[in-house]
N, C-alpha and C positions, 0 to 999 in steps of 0.2 A: 898824642899820636900813639904812644906806647899802650895806652888803654885800648885803643882801637886794634892795635896789632896783636895784643894778648901774649904772643910768643915770638921771639926773633925769627923763628922758622917760617913765619907767615910769608907766603910767596907773593901776595897781592899788596899788602901794606908794608913797604920797605923803608927802613931807617938806615941811612948810609951817610957817613961823613957829616953828621949833624944836619942832615936834610931828609925830607920825606919824599919818596918817589912812589908814584901810583899811575897805573895805566887805566885810562877810562875808555870805554867803547861808546862812541857817539855816532849814531846813524851809520853803523857798520864800519866806521873809521876808528882806528886806535890812536890815542894820544898819550905819550909818556910825559907826565908833569913832574916837575921838581919844585918842592916848596921849602922855603927857608924863612925863619923868623930872625930878622936883623935888629929887632928891637929888644925890649925887656918884657918881663911878665906884666908890669904895670902899664907899659906903653908898647904894646906889640906892634911890629912893623913887618907884616907877613908878605913875602914876595913869592911869585911863582913864575916859572919859565917852562917852555915846551922843549923837551929834549929830543922828541921824535914825533913826527906827524905834523899836519897842517894846523896853523893857528885857528882857534875857534872860540868865539865868545861864549858858546854854549857849554864850555868846560867850567866856567866860573861857578854856576849854580850848584852842580853836583860836588865840586871841590869844597865850596863853603859848607855844604851839608855834611860831607864826610868829616870835616875838621871842626864842626860845631861853631863856626865863626859868627853865626847869626844869633847865638845865645848870649845874652847880656850877663856877664859874671855877677853883677850886682843883684840880679834876680835869683841867684842860686842859694842865697842864705836861707838857712832853715828857720821854720816858724816857731821853733822852741829853743830854749837855751841849751847850749852844748858845753860839755866839759870833758876833762880827762883825755883818753886816747882819741876820741872823735875830734875834739877841739884841736889837738896837736896835729892830727892827720889833715884836717881841713886847712890849717895854716900851711902845712907842708905842701898841699896840693893847690895852693892859691894860684888862681889864674887858669886852672884846668876847666875846659869847656867839654861837655859831654859829646863825644864823637858819635857818628851814625854810619850805618852801612848806606851804600849809594842808592839803593832802591829796594822795593819790597822783595823781589826774588833773591837779591843778594842777602837780605836779612834771613830769609828762609834757608838759604844755602849755608848760612853760618849759625843756624839754630838746630835744624833737624839732625845733623850728624852728632850733635852733643847730647841728645836725649839719652839719659841714663848712662852716660860715659864720663870719664875724667876729662879735664880740660886738655891734657896732652894728647889723649887718644882722639878727641874730636878735632884738634888742630891738625893732626896727622892725616885724618880722613879728608878734611877740607883741602889740605895741601895736595893730596892725590887727585881730588876732583878738579882742582884748578889746573894742575899740570896735564891732566888727561883731556879736559874739555875747554879750558880757557885758551884764548888766543894770546899771542905773546909778541913782544917787541924786543929787538936786539939793540943794545946801546952800550958802548964802551966794553964790548966783549962779554956782556952779561945779558941773560934773558929776563925780561920783566913781564909779568903775567897780568892779564885782565881777569876779573872774576867772570866765570861762565854765565852767560845770559840764559833767560828762560827758554829761548828758542832751541838752543843746542841740547839742553837737558830734556826738554819735551820730546825731542826726537831720539834720545838715547835708548838703547836696549837695557832692560833691567840687569842683565848679566854684566854689562859694561859698568853700570853704577855700582853693582855689588863688588866688582873687582877692585874698586877704590876703598872698600872696607865697610860699605853700608850693609846693614841687614836687608833682607827682602822687604820688610815692612817700611823701613826708612827710604829705601830706593823707590818704592811705590808712592810713598807720601811726597817725596821731592818731585818725582816726575809728574804726579797728578797735579801738584800745585803749579808747576811750570806750564802744564797744558791748560789749566784754567786761566792763568794769567795771559797766555798767548791767545786764547779764545775770547778774551775780554769778559770772561765769566766772573773774574775776581779782579777788581780795578783799584789800584793804589789811591788814585785821586778820590774815589768814593769813600774808601776806608779812612782817609785823612780827614774827611769832613765829619766823621762820626765822633760822638763823645767816647771817651776811653772804654767805658763799660760796654757800650754797644759794639765798638770795634773788637773788643775781646771776644764777644759772643760770635761775631761774624768770622773771625779767624778760627774759632773752635769748631765751626761748621766744616772746615776743611778736614778730610780724613787724615788721621794721624797727628793732628794738632790739638794738644790738650792745654790746660790753663798755664802751665809753665812756659811752653813754647809760644803761646799766643802773647803772653805778657812780655816775653823777651823780644819778640818781633816788634811789639809796640814801643818798648823802651829803646832798643838798640837800632831799630829801623825807622820808626816814625818820630822818635824824640819825645815820647810821652813820659815826662818826669814824674807823673802822678801814679806810675805803675811800678810795683816791685814784684818780681817773679816768685810765685809761691813754690815752696818745696825745693828751692835752689840750695843744695847742701853747701856748696862752696861759698856762695854769697851769704848764707846764714852764718857760716862759721866766721867769715871775715867781719861782717857787720856785728855779730854777737860779741866778738872780741872788742870792736871799737866802742860798743855800748856797755861793755863790761857786764854782760848778762850772765847770770848763774846758769848752771846746766839745766835747771828746770824752768827757766823763764821762757816765755813764748816769744819767738822772734817776730811773728806776725803782729802780735799785740804791741810790741815795742816799736815796730816800724810804722804802725798806724799813726803814732803821735806826730810823725813828720809830714802828714797831710799830702799836699800836692807836690812835695819835694822828696817823697820817699824814694823815687827813682834815682835821685842824685845821691842818696845814701848808698845805693847799690854801687855807683861809680866810685864813691869814697872807699868802699870795701875793696874794689878792684885795685884802686890806687894804692891802698895800704899794702896789698900783697906785692905789687910791683916795687914799692919802696923797700920792702923787706928783702926782696930778691936783688936789689941794686940795679934794677932795670930803669928806674927813674930816680931822680934826686930831689930832695926837698927844695922848695922855692926859697930863695934868699930874701931877706928883708931889704927893701929898696926905699929910697927917699920918697915920702909921700904915700907909702903903702897904707892900705886900710887895716885897721886893727879889728880883731875878732873878739 
């Protein structure tokens, strides 16, 4: 969940008292969900309850998507031998499943603001977009925010979007994508059926979406673990450290060795950064755990 959250200031993905809280917007209704793992890394026992809103079985699918619960951890092992820093990080992250954004537009909302910006700057902009355009639920004296949907961003004025910190170009990119999704000119279900290369090209047909943005939408939004975002400075730095690459070694060539699990290498890089910051802690060895 910390990998999904990226920074504790994230107003949508909230970690509080060892529980994950998230507002989902389902058919115009808001539901505040609270999720707790009562089991272990090896034998997870994930429970959720509704803290605000009417019970709805339709909340289960997006919640499972967000938390990556349908990803089988045994299938995440790399196709090549690993050693050194990468091996120790994989062991420390044992049990981590790649999280995803709840839908295609939420993925774009969490990618476009970060173009050519630092992680902290992008998180701040997304936070302002959420607080300006997202609907909220009050519970226990606190406001919990849903991620803004494509409909509200499609109707927003450019000056309103820019007031949140977006450049004119990014504001136009985000609003244009929202309008295309609302008009059904760009459909997530159709994108999901495409092979990754075809889906990358389809995303890059959107104005303002280049190779990095398209790859990140596929990886973080559609769960395509065979994709590694090109030109991602932060990811390259983290993964380069894990692979112990020299300054002249090509990160792209090194990543290619990991085949259809190169995207999981990206999550390992994120996880290693969170471990270093103390935002997550290494998994402990438990009876019956699998060796690496």
